[in-house]
PAVEXGU-290951 format. One line per 3 residues: number of its first residue (from 0); for each residue x negated, z negated, y negated of C-alpha. Coordinates in pm, 1 decimal, padded with zeros to 6 digits. Each point is the difference from the previous one (the first is absolute). Example, Ala and Ser with C-alpha at 12.3 -4.5 7.8 and 13.67 -1.06 7.14 Angstrom:
// PAVEXGU-290951
0	-01230.0 -00780.0 00450.0; -00137.0 00066.0 -00344.0 .
END
This chain:
// PAVEXGU-290951
0	02917.6 -01062.6 -02008.0; 00000.1 00298.3 00258.4; -00300.6 00089.3 00202.2 .
3	-00172.4 00311.3 -00087.0; -00017.0 00232.4 00338.3; -00397.6 00071.8 00065.4 .
6	-00021.0 00276.8 00257.8; -00318.4 -00106.1 00064.6; 00065.4 -00326.7 00151.2 .
9	00330.7 00165.5 00183.4; -00218.4 00311.9 00157.8; -00356.7 -00053.2 00065.4 .
12	00000.1 00411.7 00009.5; 00147.0 00056.2 -00346.1; -00343.9 00050.4 -00136.5 .
15	-00288.6 00106.1 00246.4; -00393.6 -00058.8 -00117.2; -00074.9 00324.4 -00191.9 .
18	-00310.6 00268.8 00093.0; 00060.9 -00179.7 00383.2; -00063.3 00295.7 00233.2 .
21	-00008.0 -00226.6 00322.2; 00288.9 -00197.6 00189.8; 00042.5 -00367.1 -00031.3 .
24	-00189.0 -00187.3 00241.6; 00139.3 -00190.7 00252.2; -00068.7 -00362.3 00016.8 .
27	-00205.8 00040.4 00285.0; -00198.0 00279.1 -00135.4; -00045.6 -00187.7 -00312.9 .
30	-00110.0 -00303.2 00190.7; -00274.5 00181.2 00214.1; -00141.7 00186.3 -00293.3 .
33	-00026.6 -00357.2 -00194.1; -00175.4 -00155.7 00318.8; -00232.7 00312.2 00000.2 .
36	-00110.7 -00066.0 -00369.2; -00032.2 -00370.0 00056.2; -00216.3 00057.2 00270.6 .
39	-00211.0 00258.3 -00138.1; -00049.9 -00254.0 -00322.0; -00124.7 -00279.4 00234.3 .
42	-00219.8 00216.9 00137.9; -00173.1 00114.8 -00295.7; 00026.7 -00345.6 -00140.9 .
45	-00188.9 -00127.7 00350.7; -00259.3 00273.8 -00071.1; -00045.6 -00074.0 -00346.2 .
48	-00066.3 -00341.9 00114.6; -00265.9 00080.5 00274.1; -00202.9 00185.9 -00290.3 .
51	-00007.6 -00286.6 -00255.3 .
END
């Protein structure tokens, strides 16, 4: 009844995303990009509502 060692659970760098050519984003960078995308989508939604 031993446990199997799963490397991915112990070492997050064990396997990286294949084909990824860019460095990982910091939390602040990811949050900033996300906020910008949400703002853009909100602006598009408001624009569509005005034209209807």
